[in-house]
N, C-alpha and C positions, 0 to 999 in steps of 0.2 A: 504493500500500500504506500509506504513512505520510503523514499530512497536517499534522501539527503543525509549526509554524515553530520554528526556522529551517531544518528539514530540507526539502530540495527534490527529492530524487531517491533512490530506493532500488530494489533489485532482488534477487531470489533466484536464486542460481546453483547449478550442479551441486555435489554434495557438501555440501548443507545450509549453504551459505555465503550469509549475508545481508550485503549491502553497502549503505552509505548515504553520501551526500556532500551537501555544501552549499557555496555559494561561500565562499571565504576572506574573512572580514570584517575582516582586519587592514589596516594602512596599505597603500595602493596603491604599487606600484613597489618593494617590498622585494626585495633581492637574494636569489637562491637560497641563498647562504651563510647569511643571516639566517633564512630560512624553515626550513632544516634544523636550525639551532640551536634555533629555537622548537619544532620538532617534539619535541625531547627532553623538553620540559616538559608535553606533552600526555598524557592518561591512556591506559593500555594500549598498543595499537598504532595509535591515532589518529594521522593524519599529514597534513601539508600536502603536496600533490602537484600536478603540472601534468597536467591531463587535457584533451585536445583544445584545447590552447593556453590553457585557463583555469586559474587557481589555485584549488584547492578544498581543503576539509577532508574527509578520507575516513576511514571506519571500517568494519571488517567483524567479523563474529562467527559462530560456529557456532550453528545452532539447537539448543537443548537438548532434553532428552527429557521435561521436565515437561509437564503439561497446559497448553494455551494457549501452547505454546512460542514461536510466532511473535511474540505480543504481548510476552512476556518479553524476547525477543531485541531487539525494536524498542525497548523501554524502555532496554535496556543501551546501544544505539547512540545514542539521544537523549542519555543522560547523558554518554557519551564526547564526542559532538560539542559538548555544552555545556561541556566542560572539567572535568567533575566527576570527581575522583580517586576510586579505589576505597577503601573503608574495610573494616575488619575485621581479624581475626587473620592472622598469617603462618602458613604451613603448618608443621607439626611437622617437625623435622629427621629424625626416624625415618621419617616418611612419604615425604619427599623421597628419602632413601636407598633406600627400597624401590622407588619409582617409577623412579629412575635404573637400578636393578638390572634392573627389568622391561624397560627399553629396551636392555638388554645394553650399557650404557655402561661404559667404563673411566673412572673418576673418582676424585678425591681431594678431601677437604675443604680449603678454603683460607679465609683470613680473610674472613668475610662471605658465604660460600657454598660452591660446589663448582666445580671445574675438570674439564671433560670432554675427554678426548683421543681417544676413539673411541666410535662408537655403531653397534651391530649390525655390528661388524667393519669399519666404514668410518672412516678417520681424520677427525676433526673438531677444531676448537678452539672450544669453547663455555664460557661462564661462566654459571652459574645461581645466582641469589641471591634471598633473600626480600625482598619489599617490602610496604608496607602493603596488606593485603587480597589478597596473591597472590605470584606468582613472576615474576621477570624472567629472560629468556634473552638473551645477547648474544654476538656474535662480531665481531672486528675485520676489516672488509672491506679497508681499505687504511689504512696509517699515514701521517699527514701531520705531519712535524716542524714545530716552531714556526717554523723558518727557511724553510719551504717557499715556493716562488715563489707569489705571489698569483694568477698566471694558472692554475697547477695547481689551487689550491683553488677558484677560480671555475669552471673547466671541470668539475671533479668534481661540484661542487654543481649546475651546470646539468644535467649528465647524470643525476645521481641523483634530482633533483627530478622529472624526467620519468619515471624508472624506478619511482618510488614508486607510481604509479598502476597498475602491473602486478604488484606484490607481493601475496601473499595471506597474511594473518595475521602479517605482519612489516612492519617499516619501516626506513628509513635515518635515522640521527641523525648530527649532527656534534658531536663531543666533543673535549676537549683531546687525546685519544689519536689521533683521526683519524675516519674514517667508520665507523660501526658498523651492523650489521644486528641488530635486536632483536625479540624476541617477548615475550609475556606471557600469563599465565593467572591466573584468580581462585583463591583458596584452595578455595572450595567446589567448583570444577571441576578441581582439580589432578589427580585420579586419571584423569580422562578426557582432559584437555587439555595437561598438561605435555609429554608426548611429542609431541603435535601442534605445540606451540610450538617445541620443539627442532627438529623436522623442517622447520618453516617457515623458521627462521633458516638452516638448512643449505641449503635450496633457494634462498633469497635470495642467499647468498654464491656458490653455484655459478653462478647466473644472471648475476651482475654483476661477479665478480672479474676476469675477463679484460679487459673494457673499462675498469674502474676502474683497474687496474694500468697499462694502456697510457697513461691520461691523466695519470699522474704524470710523464711526459716533457714538459718545458716546450714543446718545439717542437710536439709533437703536440697538446698542450693548447691552444696558441695557434691552431693551424689549426682545431681543433674549434670554438672560440669564434667564430672568423670565419665558420665555416660555419653555425652555429645562430643566432648573434646578431651579425651584422656591425655594426660601429660606423658610423653614417652620417657621422661627422666624419672618418673615416679609411679610405681605400680599401685601404690596405695591412694587413699582419698586425699584430695587437696587440703592443705591446712588452712584453717580460718585465718583471713587477713592476708593471705599470700598475694 
């Protein structure tokens, strides 16, 4: 479908979802912790993920309704994979309030955005805030204190880097708060896509929260790491804090 470099693979999936990925061109051998930190600096929901044992840069978008929609969507993905951040105005606060009301959300304005406590009668914990050219949606998947054991952070990063490849219209980021699930939409598409971005984040949290919470246990985290990436220099379990 797309031939421009450095894009190497794309596919159209059910629900008008266009997905594109290319090999991760960053320094080889970077730890999952570093890759999830770097994901936070990428545009939209572009993300570093592990797919079929390869580290890739992945982006997805909805096909829009305009003429030649596929070509427009492809251009958006190419810009995202190139690391080009969105530009343009932030959505008007009155518009966002209207859109949240349409989603049957229970929300309140907070510094820098809105806090959502339920959506369509379902409890959620979302934050929505304006960014350059659009809106960002986020939810805390699992909190990681500054004093958290390094094994826990490493195990969570290993698991979530793999999980990135299965998320749709959302991504995992590592922030000072902990591991976040985030979504985004452009200002020009806010009326159609803000609700979708919120729903994508909620789906991501539901999909990953049980396993992520379990991996906050140091013993389980150590066993998980030994299972997915055993150390060749140590036949026994990894030591806490290594």
